[in-house]
C-alpha positions in Angstrom: 0.0 0.0 0.0 1.6 3.2 -1.2 1.2 6.8 0.1 -1.5 7.4 -2.5 -3.7 4.7 -0.9 -3.4 6.3 2.6 -4.1 9.8 1.2 -7.2 8.7 -0.8 -8.6 6.8 2.2 -8.0 9.8 4.5 -9.7 12.1 2.1 -12.7 9.7 1.8 -12.8 9.4 5.6 -12.8 13.2 6.0 -15.6 13.6 3.4 -17.7 10.9 5.1 -17.0 12.6 8.4 -18.3 15.9 6.9 -21.6 14.2 6.2 -21.7 12.7 9.7 -21.0 16.1 11.2 -24.0 17.6 9.4 -26.2 14.9 10.9 -24.5 14.6 14.3 -24.3 18.3 15.0 -28.2 18.6 15.0 -28.5 15.5 17.2 -25.9 16.8 19.6 -27.7 20.2 19.9 -31.1 18.6 20.4 -29.7 16.5 23.3 -27.7 19.4 24.7 -30.6 21.8 24.8 -33.6 19.6 25.4 -32.1 16.4 26.9 -34.1 14.4 24.3 -32.5 11.2 22.9 -34.2 11.5 19.5 -34.2 8.0 17.9 -36.2 9.3 14.9 -33.2 11.4 13.8 -32.2 8.8 11.2 -35.8 9.0 9.8 -35.3 12.8 9.2 -32.2 11.9 7.2 -34.1 9.3 5.1 -37.1 11.6 4.5 -34.8 14.4 3.4 -33.5 12.2 0.7 -36.9 11.0 -0.4 -38.5 14.5 -0.4 -35.5 15.7 -2.4 -36.1 13.0 -5.0 -39.7 14.2 -5.3 -38.7 17.8 -5.7 -36.1 16.9 -8.4 -38.8 14.8 -10.2 -41.2 17.8 -10.1 -38.8 20.6 -10.9 -35.7 19.1 -12.3 -33.6 21.2 -9.8 -31.2 19.5 -7.5 -30.2 22.9 -5.9 -33.9 23.6 -5.1 -34.3 20.2 -3.5 -31.7 21.0 -0.8 -33.6 23.8 1.0 -37.1 22.5 0.2 -36.4 19.0 1.6 -34.6 20.4 4.7 -37.4 22.9 5.5 -40.1 20.3 4.9 -38.5 17.9 7.4 -37.9 20.8 9.8 -41.6 21.4 9.9 -42.3 17.7 10.4 -39.8 17.7 13.3 -41.4 20.9 14.8 -44.9 19.3 14.8 -43.5 16.2 16.4 -41.8 18.2 19.1 -44.7 20.6 19.8 -47.6 18.1 19.6 -46.1 14.8 20.9 -42.8 15.3 22.7 -43.5 18.6 24.6 -46.5 17.2 26.6 -44.4 14.2 27.8 -42.1 16.5 29.8 -38.6 15.2 30.5 -39.2 11.5 31.1 -36.4 9.8 29.2 -38.1 6.4 28.9 -41.3 8.0 27.3 -39.1 10.1 25.0 -37.2 7.0 23.8 -40.3 4.9 23.3 -42.1 7.8 21.4 -39.2 8.6 19.1 -38.6 4.8 18.4 -42.3 4.6 17.5 -42.0 7.6 15.2 -38.9 6.1 13.6 -40.8 3.0 12.5 -43.8 5.1 11.4 -41.6 7.3 9.3 -39.9 4.2 7.8 -43.3 2.6 6.9 -44.6 5.9 5.5 -41.5 6.2 3.3 -42.0 2.6 2.1 -45.7 3.3 1.3 -45.1 6.6 -0.5 -41.8 6.0 -2.4 -41.6 2.2 -2.5 -38.8 -0.2 -1.6 -36.3 0.3 -4.4 -32.8 1.6 -3.9 -32.9 5.1 -5.4 -30.1 7.6 -6.0 -30.0 11.4 -6.1 -28.1 12.6 -9.1 -25.8 15.5 -8.4 -25.5 18.3 -11.0 -23.0 17.7 -13.8 -20.7 20.4 -12.4 -20.1 18.3 -9.3 -19.6 14.9 -11.0 -16.0 15.6 -12.1 -12.7 15.2 -10.3 -9.9 17.6 -9.6 -6.3 16.6 -9.6 -4.3 17.7 -6.5 -0.7 16.4 -6.2 -1.4 13.5 -8.5 -4.6 12.5 -6.5 -8.0 12.5 -8.3 -10.4 14.0 -5.8 -14.2 13.9 -6.6 -15.7 17.4 -6.6 -18.8 16.1 -4.9 -16.8 15.0 -1.9 -15.1 18.4 -1.8 -18.5 20.0 -1.9 -19.6 17.9 1.1 -16.5 19.0 3.1 -17.1 22.7 2.1 -20.8 22.4 3.1 -19.9 20.9 6.5 -17.4 23.7 7.1 -19.9 26.4 6.2 -22.6 24.9 8.4 -20.1 24.4 11.3 -18.7 28.0 11.1 -22.2 29.5 10.7 -23.6 27.6 13.8 -20.4 28.5 15.8 -20.8 32.2 14.9 -24.5 32.2 15.9 -23.8 30.4 19.1 -20.8 32.5 20.2 -21.5 35.9 18.8 -25.2 36.5 19.0 -27.8 37.0 21.7 -29.7 34.0 20.5 -26.6 31.9 20.8 -26.0 33.2 24.3 -29.6 32.1 25.2 -29.0 28.7 23.7 -25.8 28.2 25.7 -27.5 29.3 28.9 -30.3 26.8 28.2 -27.7 24.1 27.7 -25.8 24.9 30.9 -28.9 25.3 33.2 -32.4 25.6 31.7 -34.0 26.4 35.1 -31.6 29.3 35.7 -32.1 30.5 32.1 -35.8 30.6 32.7 -35.2 32.5 35.9 -33.4 35.4 34.0 -36.2 35.7 31.4 -35.0 33.4 28.6 -37.9 31.7 26.7 -36.5 28.2 26.9 -39.6 26.9 25.3 -39.0 28.8 22.1 -35.2 27.9 22.2 -36.1 24.2 22.4 -38.5 24.6 19.5 -35.9 26.3 17.4 -33.2 23.8 18.2 -35.4 20.8 17.4 -36.3 22.3 14.1 -32.7 23.0 13.3 -31.7 19.4 14.2 -34.3 18.0 11.8 -33.3 20.6 9.1 -29.6 19.5 9.3 -30.5 15.7 9.3 -32.6 16.2 6.2 -29.9 18.3 4.5 -27.5 15.4 5.2 -30.0 13.0 3.6 -30.1 15.1 0.4 -26.3 15.4 0.3 -25.7 11.8 1.3 -28.2 10.5 -1.2 -25.8 10.9 -4.1 -23.3 8.2 -2.9 -25.2 6.3 -0.2 -28.4 6.0 -2.1 -31.9 6.4 -0.6 -33.7 3.2 0.5 -35.8 1.8 3.4 -33.5 0.9 6.3 -30.9 3.6 5.6 -32.3 5.5 8.6 -31.4 2.7 11.0 -28.0 2.4 9.4 -27.1 6.0 9.7 -28.5 6.5 13.3 -25.8 4.5 15.2 -23.1 6.4 13.3 -24.7 9.7 14.3 -24.9 8.6 17.9 -21.3 7.5 17.8 -20.4 11.0 16.7 -22.3 12.6 19.6 -21.1 10.1 22.2 -17.4 10.5 21.2 -17.6 14.3 21.0 -19.8 14.9 24.0 -23.5 15.8 24.1 -24.3 19.4 23.2 -20.8 20.3 22.0 -20.4 21.6 18.4 -16.6 21.2 18.5 -17.0 17.7 19.9 -19.4 16.8 17.1 -16.8 17.9 14.6 -14.0 15.9 16.2 -16.3 12.9 16.7 -17.5 13.0 13.1 -13.9 13.0 11.8 -12.9 10.1 14.0 -15.9 8.1 13.1 -15.6 8.9 9.4 -11.9 7.9 9.3 -12.4 4.8 11.5 -15.3 3.6 9.3 -13.4 4.2 6.1 -10.0 2.7 7.2 -11.8 -0.2 8.9 -13.7 -1.2 5.8 -10.6 -0.7 3.6 -8.1 -2.6 5.8 -10.1 -5.0 8.0 -13.5 -5.4 6.3 -14.4 -8.4 8.5 -13.7 -6.3 11.6 -15.3 -3.0 10.3 -17.8 -2.7 13.1 -15.1 -3.4 15.7 -12.7 -0.7 14.3 -15.7 1.7 14.3 -17.1 1.2 17.8 -14.0 0.2 19.7 -12.7 3.8 19.9 -16.2 4.9 21.2 -16.1 2.3 24.0 -12.5 3.3 24.9 -13.4 7.0 25.1 -16.5 6.3 27.2 -14.4 4.1 29.5 -11.9 7.0 30.0 -14.3 9.9 29.8 -17.9 9.0 30.1 -19.2 12.5 29.1 -17.3 12.3 25.7 -14.2 14.3 24.7 -15.8 17.7 25.0 -18.9 16.9 27.1 -19.6 18.4 30.5 -20.1 16.3 33.5 
């Protein structure tokens, strides 16, 4: 195995990690703000891909499918949070059971509406080429994924660190009761964050649909990876989600390339090790 093999696998791992960051950052924020373990998060990813396919079929525009699918799923997530999750309060067992139920409902709904075939989202011709960097052929679409993840990460970081809304979100993450005491509307913050998490998951579904495909069962394949990102990085930490996504993306890619029969071990062993050393994750608070 030459240097080129290692460089290509590293690039592929980073690009896959970029996709996982888009999904995992929303999941991390939902838990950090609302303390909800949302097991329907993978369904948002799946529905994002399916809705994008419908938008592309109707309009022929891939670019238009990105915001439309993401906003549609954000509305679905918002209704789910307001109507079903909010009345439950903060009982973790009820939350888990409800979100698992929704995950299966969404999966069955997708099967009924779009069928069981393995579909694929075709990227625009401009993103189907490769660029040559130092003798390496790097697919433009994977570079687009990395750039998108960077833009999303920087945007969320700027909002969280530099705006009043971000300060309110951070206060809610640190101590929701104290935040309410100083006049912050934690109810509205929770609603916003849940919608943002669903939006990001659906956006990931549209972007990932080009090389993962879109098919029933993809939601339950992507969900453990998103949780691995959040668990490794630490609940509620954007920086942790970024580091966790890169570690999971690289571990998954190198595991499949070097030890295909041990791929799951190479992916989840680092997660177990990190939890044993630091149960709150790399950047999580105790």
